[in-house]
C-alpha positions in Angstrom: -6.3 -3.9 2.5 -5.3 -0.9 0.4 -3.3 -1.9 -2.7 -0.1 -0.3 -3.8 -1.8 2.1 -6.2 -4.1 3.4 -3.3 -1.0 4.0 -1.1 0.7 5.8 -4.1 -2.4 8.0 -4.5 -2.5 8.8 -0.8 1.2 9.8 -0.8 0.4 12.2 -3.7 -2.5 13.7 -1.7 -0.2 14.4 1.3 2.5 15.7 -1.0 0.1 18.2 -2.6 -1.3 19.3 0.7 1.9 19.6 2.8 5.1 19.6 0.6 7.2 22.7 1.2 5.0 23.8 4.2 6.2 24.6 7.7 3.9 22.7 10.1 1.9 25.0 12.4 0.9 22.2 14.7 0.8 18.4 15.2 -1.2 16.0 17.4 -0.3 12.3 17.7 -2.7 10.0 19.4 -0.4 7.0 19.8 1.6 6.4 23.0 5.0 6.3 21.3 4.6 9.8 19.8 2.1 11.3 22.2 4.6 14.0 23.4 6.1 14.7 20.0 5.5 18.2 18.6 6.4 18.9 15.0 5.5 22.6 15.0 8.0 24.4 12.8 9.2 21.3 10.9 9.2 21.6 7.1 7.7 18.8 5.0 10.1 18.0 2.2 8.1 15.3 0.4 5.6 12.5 0.7 6.5 9.2 -0.8 5.2 5.6 -0.9 7.2 2.3 -0.8 4.9 -0.6 -1.6 2.2 -0.2 1.0 4.2 2.1 3.3 3.9 5.8 3.5 7.0 8.0 4.1 6.5 11.6 5.0 10.0 13.2 5.0 10.6 16.3 7.1 13.3 18.7 8.1 13.5 19.8 11.7 14.0 23.5 12.5 17.5 24.8 13.2 17.0 24.7 17.0 15.9 21.1 16.7 13.2 19.2 18.6 13.9 16.4 21.0 13.4 13.0 19.2 11.0 10.4 20.6 12.3 8.5 23.6 14.9 5.9 22.6 15.5 7.3 19.1 18.9 8.9 18.5 19.2 11.8 16.1 20.9 11.4 12.7 22.0 13.8 10.0 22.7 16.3 12.7 19.1 15.8 13.9 17.7 17.5 10.8 16.1 15.0 8.5 13.3 12.7 9.8 10.7 10.4 8.3 7.2 9.9 9.6 6.3 6.4 8.7 2.8 4.9 8.6 1.1 1.8 7.3 -2.5 1.6 6.3 -3.0 -2.1 6.6 -6.7 -3.1 6.3 -8.4 0.1 7.4 -6.0 3.0 7.7 -6.4 6.3 5.7 -5.0 9.8 5.4 -7.3 12.7 4.5 -6.4 16.3 3.6 -8.8 19.1 4.6 -8.8 22.8 4.1 -8.2 24.8 7.3 -11.6 25.1 9.0 -13.2 22.4 6.9 -15.2 19.8 8.9 -13.4 16.4 9.1 -15.8 13.9 7.7 -15.9 10.3 6.6 -14.3 8.6 9.7 -15.2 8.7 13.4 -13.0 11.0 15.5 -11.9 8.2 17.9 -10.0 6.6 15.0 -7.7 9.6 14.5 -4.1 8.8 15.1 -2.3 11.8 13.7 -3.1 15.4 12.8 -0.6 17.6 10.9 -1.5 21.3 10.5 -0.1 23.5 7.8 -1.1 26.9 6.5 -3.1 25.6 3.5 -4.2 22.2 4.7 -4.7 19.8 7.6 -3.7 16.2 7.1 -5.6 13.7 9.4 -4.5 10.1 9.7 -7.2 7.5 10.7 -6.5 4.1 12.1 -2.9 4.3 11.1 -0.6 1.4 11.9 3.2 1.2 12.7 3.2 5.0 13.1 6.8 6.0 13.9 9.3 8.8 13.5 12.8 7.8 12.5 15.9 9.5 11.1 15.6 9.4 7.3 18.9 7.6 7.0 17.2 4.7 8.9 14.2 4.2 6.6 15.7 0.9 5.5 15.0 -0.4 9.0 11.3 -0.1 8.1 11.1 -0.8 4.4 14.5 -2.3 3.4 13.0 -5.9 3.5 10.5 -5.1 0.7 10.9 -6.4 -2.8 10.9 -4.2 -5.9 8.1 -1.6 -5.8 5.7 -2.1 -8.7 5.1 1.7 -8.9 8.5 2.8 -7.8 11.7 4.0 -9.5 13.4 0.8 -8.3 11.0 -1.5 -10.1 12.9 -4.5 -11.3 10.8 -7.2 -12.8 13.7 -9.7 -13.1 14.4 -9.3 -9.4 10.7 -9.8 -8.6 10.7 -13.0 -10.6 13.9 -14.2 -8.9 12.4 -13.7 -5.5 9.1 -15.4 -6.4 11.0 -18.4 -7.8 13.0 -18.7 -4.6 9.8 -20.0 -3.0 8.9 -22.9 -5.4 6.6 -24.7 -3.0 4.5 -21.7 -1.9 1.2 -21.1 -3.7 1.4 -18.4 -6.3 -1.4 -16.7 -4.3 0.6 -16.5 -1.2 3.8 -15.5 -3.0 2.2 -12.6 -4.8 1.0 -11.2 -1.5 4.4 -11.5 0.2 5.7 -8.0 0.0 9.3 -9.3 0.3 8.9 -10.6 -3.2 7.3 -7.6 -4.9 5.8 -4.6 -3.1 2.3 -3.4 -3.8 0.1 -6.4 -4.7 -2.9 -6.8 -2.5 -5.8 -9.2 -2.6 -7.7 -7.5 -5.4 -4.8 -7.6 -7.8 -3.8 -11.0 -6.7 -7.2 -12.4 -7.7 -7.5 -10.5 -10.9 -4.0 -11.2 -12.1 -4.4 -15.0 -11.6 -7.7 -15.0 -13.4 -6.3 -13.1 -16.4 -3.4 -15.5 -16.5 -5.6 -18.5 -16.2 -3.8 -19.8 -13.1 -5.3 -21.4 -10.1 -4.6 -19.6 -6.8 -3.4 -23.0 -5.4 -0.8 -23.5 -8.0 2.8 -23.9 -6.6 5.1 -21.2 -7.8 7.3 -23.8 -9.5 4.3 -24.9 -11.6 3.3 -21.4 -12.9 4.1 -21.5 -16.6 5.2 -17.9 -17.0 6.2 -16.0 -13.8 7.6 -13.1 -15.8 4.3 -12.6 -17.6 2.4 -12.8 -14.3 4.7 -10.1 -12.8 4.5 -7.9 -15.8 0.7 -8.0 -15.8 0.6 -7.1 -12.1 2.7 -4.1 -12.7 0.6 -3.0 -15.7 -2.6 -3.2 -13.7 -1.4 -1.2 -10.8 0.2 1.4 -13.1 -3.1 1.7 -15.1 -5.0 2.6 -11.9 -2.4 5.0 -10.5 -3.8 8.5 -10.1 -7.5 7.5 -9.7 -9.4 6.0 -6.7 -11.7 3.7 -8.7 -9.7 0.5 -9.3 -10.5 -1.3 -12.5 -9.0 -4.4 -14.2 -11.7 -4.7 -16.8 -11.3 -1.3 -18.4 -14.7 -0.2 -17.2 -15.3 2.3 -14.4 -19.0 1.6 -14.0 -20.1 0.2 -10.7 -20.2 -3.6 -10.7 -18.1 -3.8 -13.8 -14.6 -3.0 -12.5 -13.4 -6.6 -11.7 -13.4 -10.0 -13.3 -13.6 -12.1 -10.1 -12.8 -10.1 -7.1 -15.9 -9.4 -4.9 -18.1 -11.4 -7.3 -18.8 -14.6 -5.5 -21.6 -16.6 -7.1 -21.9 -14.1 -10.0 -21.3 -15.4 -13.6 -17.8 -15.3 -15.0 -17.5 -12.6 -17.6 -15.7 -15.0 -19.9 -17.6 -18.3 -19.5 -20.6 -17.8 -17.3 -19.5 -20.2 -14.5 -20.3 -19.0 -11.0 -17.3 -17.3 -9.4 -16.1 -19.0 -6.2 -14.8 -17.6 -3.0 -12.7 -19.4 -0.4 -10.2 -18.6 2.3 -6.6 -19.3 1.4 -4.3 -18.7 4.3 -5.5 -15.6 6.1 -7.1 -14.0 3.0 -10.1 -14.7 0.8 -9.6 -15.7 -2.8 -12.0 -15.4 -5.7 -11.6 -17.5 -8.9 -13.4 -19.1 -11.8 -13.2 -22.9 -11.6 -13.6 -23.2 -15.3 -11.2 -20.5 -16.6 -8.5 -21.3 -14.0 -7.2 -24.9 -13.6 -8.3 -26.8 -10.6 -6.1 -26.8 -7.6 -3.5 -29.6 -7.5 -4.5 -32.8 -5.7 -1.1 -34.1 -4.8 
């Protein structure tokens, strides 16, 4: 699943490609938006909220009929195209006339055409068009965004602590606590903090330190596509434990382990991180 920094980067790609442009065409390949035409709509900005992408637009003066069942707001002028990448979604920006490469055509869910670029969304999830004033119906449940202007570490710690019996692994992935941590950063943060993924939140010695480290790691990788928690960008040297099952720990040489925890896989070093609780 794309992490918060990947979604942040994707939002910036869309912003550079489309912001300020009047769309010359659109094509939605999902039932809910199949008849929606955004030709003439102006892209105001592209933003991210945790792992959600928000493309904010202004409808032309004559307006365009909203999707069935959606009532206009702000006089029908301001709308948000929302998408979620989940495990395998992606947006790509191409120059007009450039060949669309990298993903099969049958995975295309949205195409937005502008004078200087074409944005193509592949395997997008939760694709919807809502009045901008109603964005909270889609992202209002999220915790503080690690890469957002609303980042509030104290609030993130408070939300984590409200689930004392959850494992720290599960709690970090719960976007209602803090928005942006995915499986890679979960594994790497817990390794660097020396905490077992099976540790209950109530037993984590320094929740504030764990939260602060997660934010620093995501922020350090913002603006680049190669994610590194080790400081190295060389292939095979970018992580401590994630994706390194059976390889030697970079600290102690013990073989890294991999196991399913809930619905996600977890990587950890059994020597550097305390064993899971037995009680």
